[in-house]
PyMOL CGO cylinders between C-alpha atoms (Angstrom):
from pymol import cmd
from pymol.cgo import CYLINDER

trace = [
    CYLINDER, -0.02, -0.08, 0.12, 1.32, 3.45, -0.86, 0.3, 1, 1, 1, 1, 1, 1,
    CYLINDER, 1.32, 3.45, -0.86, 0.83, 4.85, 2.77, 0.3, 1, 1, 1, 1, 1, 1,
    CYLINDER, 0.83, 4.85, 2.77, 3.11, 1.75, 3.93, 0.3, 1, 1, 1, 1, 1, 1,
    CYLINDER, 3.11, 1.75, 3.93, 5.74, 2.07, 1.14, 0.3, 1, 1, 1, 1, 1, 1,
    CYLINDER, 5.74, 2.07, 1.14, 5.91, 5.98, 2.25, 0.3, 1, 1, 1, 1, 1, 1,
    CYLINDER, 5.91, 5.98, 2.25, 7.05, 4.77, 6.01, 0.3, 1, 1, 1, 1, 1, 1,
    CYLINDER, 7.05, 4.77, 6.01, 9.91, 2.48, 5.03, 0.3, 1, 1, 1, 1, 1, 1,
    CYLINDER, 9.91, 2.48, 5.03, 13.16, 3.05, 6.00, 0.3, 1, 1, 1, 1, 1, 1,
    CYLINDER, 13.16, 3.05, 6.00, 16.37, 2.38, 4.21, 0.3, 1, 1, 1, 1, 1, 1,
    CYLINDER, 16.37, 2.38, 4.21, 16.38, -1.01, 6.44, 0.3, 1, 1, 1, 1, 1, 1,
    CYLINDER, 16.38, -1.01, 6.44, 12.93, -2.04, 5.02, 0.3, 1, 1, 1, 1, 1, 1,
    CYLINDER, 12.93, -2.04, 5.02, 14.01, -1.31, 1.37, 0.3, 1, 1, 1, 1, 1, 1,
    CYLINDER, 14.01, -1.31, 1.37, 16.76, -3.73, 1.92, 0.3, 1, 1, 1, 1, 1, 1,
    CYLINDER, 16.76, -3.73, 1.92, 14.05, -6.62, 1.08, 0.3, 1, 1, 1, 1, 1, 1,
    CYLINDER, 14.05, -6.62, 1.08, 13.95, -5.23, -2.36, 0.3, 1, 1, 1, 1, 1, 1,
    CYLINDER, 13.95, -5.23, -2.36, 17.58, -6.28, -3.19, 0.3, 1, 1, 1, 1, 1, 1,
    CYLINDER, 17.58, -6.28, -3.19, 16.34, -9.62, -4.15, 0.3, 1, 1, 1, 1, 1, 1,
    CYLINDER, 16.34, -9.62, -4.15, 13.21, -11.16, -6.39, 0.3, 1, 1, 1, 1, 1, 1,
    CYLINDER, 13.21, -11.16, -6.39, 10.46, -12.69, -4.27, 0.3, 1, 1, 1, 1, 1, 1,
    CYLINDER, 10.46, -12.69, -4.27, 10.24, -16.44, -4.74, 0.3, 1, 1, 1, 1, 1, 1,
    CYLINDER, 10.24, -16.44, -4.74, 7.41, -18.91, -4.03, 0.3, 1, 1, 1, 1, 1, 1,
    CYLINDER, 7.41, -18.91, -4.03, 8.59, -19.08, -0.31, 0.3, 1, 1, 1, 1, 1, 1,
    CYLINDER, 8.59, -19.08, -0.31, 10.87, -17.46, 1.94, 0.3, 1, 1, 1, 1, 1, 1,
    CYLINDER, 10.87, -17.46, 1.94, 12.40, -17.44, 5.62, 0.3, 1, 1, 1, 1, 1, 1,
    CYLINDER, 12.40, -17.44, 5.62, 9.45, -15.45, 7.35, 0.3, 1, 1, 1, 1, 1, 1,
    CYLINDER, 9.45, -15.45, 7.35, 6.60, -17.73, 5.63, 0.3, 1, 1, 1, 1, 1, 1,
    CYLINDER, 6.60, -17.73, 5.63, 8.06, -20.52, 7.21, 0.3, 1, 1, 1, 1, 1, 1,
    CYLINDER, 8.06, -20.52, 7.21, 8.94, -18.95, 10.39, 0.3, 1, 1, 1, 1, 1, 1,
    CYLINDER, 8.94, -18.95, 10.39, 5.47, -18.03, 11.47, 0.3, 1, 1, 1, 1, 1, 1,
    CYLINDER, 5.47, -18.03, 11.47, 3.93, -16.33, 8.52, 0.3, 1, 1, 1, 1, 1, 1,
    CYLINDER, 3.93, -16.33, 8.52, 1.16, -14.02, 9.54, 0.3, 1, 1, 1, 1, 1, 1,
    CYLINDER, 1.16, -14.02, 9.54, 1.40, -14.64, 13.10, 0.3, 1, 1, 1, 1, 1, 1,
    CYLINDER, 1.40, -14.64, 13.10, 4.69, -12.57, 12.93, 0.3, 1, 1, 1, 1, 1, 1,
    CYLINDER, 4.69, -12.57, 12.93, 4.62, -8.41, 12.50, 0.3, 1, 1, 1, 1, 1, 1,
    CYLINDER, 4.62, -8.41, 12.50, 5.73, -6.80, 9.76, 0.3, 1, 1, 1, 1, 1, 1,
    CYLINDER, 5.73, -6.80, 9.76, 9.39, -5.88, 11.44, 0.3, 1, 1, 1, 1, 1, 1,
    CYLINDER, 9.39, -5.88, 11.44, 9.96, -9.53, 12.22, 0.3, 1, 1, 1, 1, 1, 1,
    CYLINDER, 9.96, -9.53, 12.22, 9.20, -10.30, 8.37, 0.3, 1, 1, 1, 1, 1, 1,
    CYLINDER, 9.20, -10.30, 8.37, 11.79, -7.40, 7.17, 0.3, 1, 1, 1, 1, 1, 1,
    CYLINDER, 11.79, -7.40, 7.17, 14.05, -8.94, 9.89, 0.3, 1, 1, 1, 1, 1, 1,
    CYLINDER, 14.05, -8.94, 9.89, 14.13, -12.53, 8.48, 0.3, 1, 1, 1, 1, 1, 1,
    CYLINDER, 14.13, -12.53, 8.48, 14.24, -11.15, 4.87, 0.3, 1, 1, 1, 1, 1, 1,
    CYLINDER, 14.24, -11.15, 4.87, 17.35, -9.49, 5.54, 0.3, 1, 1, 1, 1, 1, 1,
    CYLINDER, 17.35, -9.49, 5.54, 18.70, -12.47, 7.32, 0.3, 1, 1, 1, 1, 1, 1,
    CYLINDER, 18.70, -12.47, 7.32, 17.79, -14.44, 4.43, 0.3, 1, 1, 1, 1, 1, 1,
    CYLINDER, 17.79, -14.44, 4.43, 19.54, -12.18, 2.12, 0.3, 1, 1, 1, 1, 1, 1,
    CYLINDER, 19.54, -12.18, 2.12, 22.93, -12.08, 4.40, 0.3, 1, 1, 1, 1, 1, 1,
    CYLINDER, 22.93, -12.08, 4.40, 22.94, -15.66, 4.87, 0.3, 1, 1, 1, 1, 1, 1,
    CYLINDER, 22.94, -15.66, 4.87, 21.76, -17.05, 1.59, 0.3, 1, 1, 1, 1, 1, 1,
    CYLINDER, 21.76, -17.05, 1.59, 23.24, -20.50, 0.80, 0.3, 1, 1, 1, 1, 1, 1,
    CYLINDER, 23.24, -20.50, 0.80, 22.15, -23.35, -1.24, 0.3, 1, 1, 1, 1, 1, 1,
    CYLINDER, 22.15, -23.35, -1.24, 21.60, -25.18, 1.96, 0.3, 1, 1, 1, 1, 1, 1,
    CYLINDER, 21.60, -25.18, 1.96, 19.49, -22.51, 3.42, 0.3, 1, 1, 1, 1, 1, 1,
    CYLINDER, 19.49, -22.51, 3.42, 17.33, -22.56, 0.19, 0.3, 1, 1, 1, 1, 1, 1,
    CYLINDER, 17.33, -22.56, 0.19, 16.87, -26.26, 0.49, 0.3, 1, 1, 1, 1, 1, 1,
    CYLINDER, 16.87, -26.26, 0.49, 15.88, -25.84, 4.31, 0.3, 1, 1, 1, 1, 1, 1,
    CYLINDER, 15.88, -25.84, 4.31, 13.61, -23.35, 3.45, 0.3, 1, 1, 1, 1, 1, 1,
    CYLINDER, 13.61, -23.35, 3.45, 11.93, -25.57, 0.85, 0.3, 1, 1, 1, 1, 1, 1,
    CYLINDER, 11.93, -25.57, 0.85, 11.82, -28.70, 2.78, 0.3, 1, 1, 1, 1, 1, 1,
    CYLINDER, 11.82, -28.70, 2.78, 10.09, -26.36, 5.82, 0.3, 1, 1, 1, 1, 1, 1,
    CYLINDER, 10.09, -26.36, 5.82, 7.55, -25.31, 3.22, 0.3, 1, 1, 1, 1, 1, 1,
    CYLINDER, 7.55, -25.31, 3.22, 5.79, -28.40, 2.80, 0.3, 1, 1, 1, 1, 1, 1,
    CYLINDER, 5.79, -28.40, 2.80, 4.58, -29.36, 6.44, 0.3, 1, 1, 1, 1, 1, 1,
    CYLINDER, 4.58, -29.36, 6.44, 3.97, -25.29, 6.70, 0.3, 1, 1, 1, 1, 1, 1,
    CYLINDER, 3.97, -25.29, 6.70, 1.51, -25.25, 4.03, 0.3, 1, 1, 1, 1, 1, 1,
    CYLINDER, 1.51, -25.25, 4.03, -0.34, -28.73, 4.95, 0.3, 1, 1, 1, 1, 1, 1,
    CYLINDER, -0.34, -28.73, 4.95, -0.89, -27.56, 8.62, 0.3, 1, 1, 1, 1, 1, 1,
    CYLINDER, -0.89, -27.56, 8.62, -1.64, -24.32, 7.67, 0.3, 1, 1, 1, 1, 1, 1,
    CYLINDER, -1.64, -24.32, 7.67, 0.45, -22.81, 10.12, 0.3, 1, 1, 1, 1, 1, 1,
    CYLINDER, 0.45, -22.81, 10.12, 0.47, -19.10, 10.61, 0.3, 1, 1, 1, 1, 1, 1,
    CYLINDER, 0.47, -19.10, 10.61, -2.25, -18.60, 7.76, 0.3, 1, 1, 1, 1, 1, 1,
    CYLINDER, -2.25, -18.60, 7.76, -5.20, -16.70, 8.37, 0.3, 1, 1, 1, 1, 1, 1,
]
cmd.load_cgo(trace, "trace")
């Protein structure tokens, strides 16, 4: 939303350094149970710690999270 984007800090904009994918660290770490700042922190953590192993870990964690509906509205 434009009014939300107007409030972004430089820290918030860092999450735009990568293209969005099908899943992510915050999606498997709480989804909608997390507040916006936690999403940002997890996105930045993902950017800073990216590795093939982290990517595989996220993909494997996605399956049970989706099946259980954990953190979904």
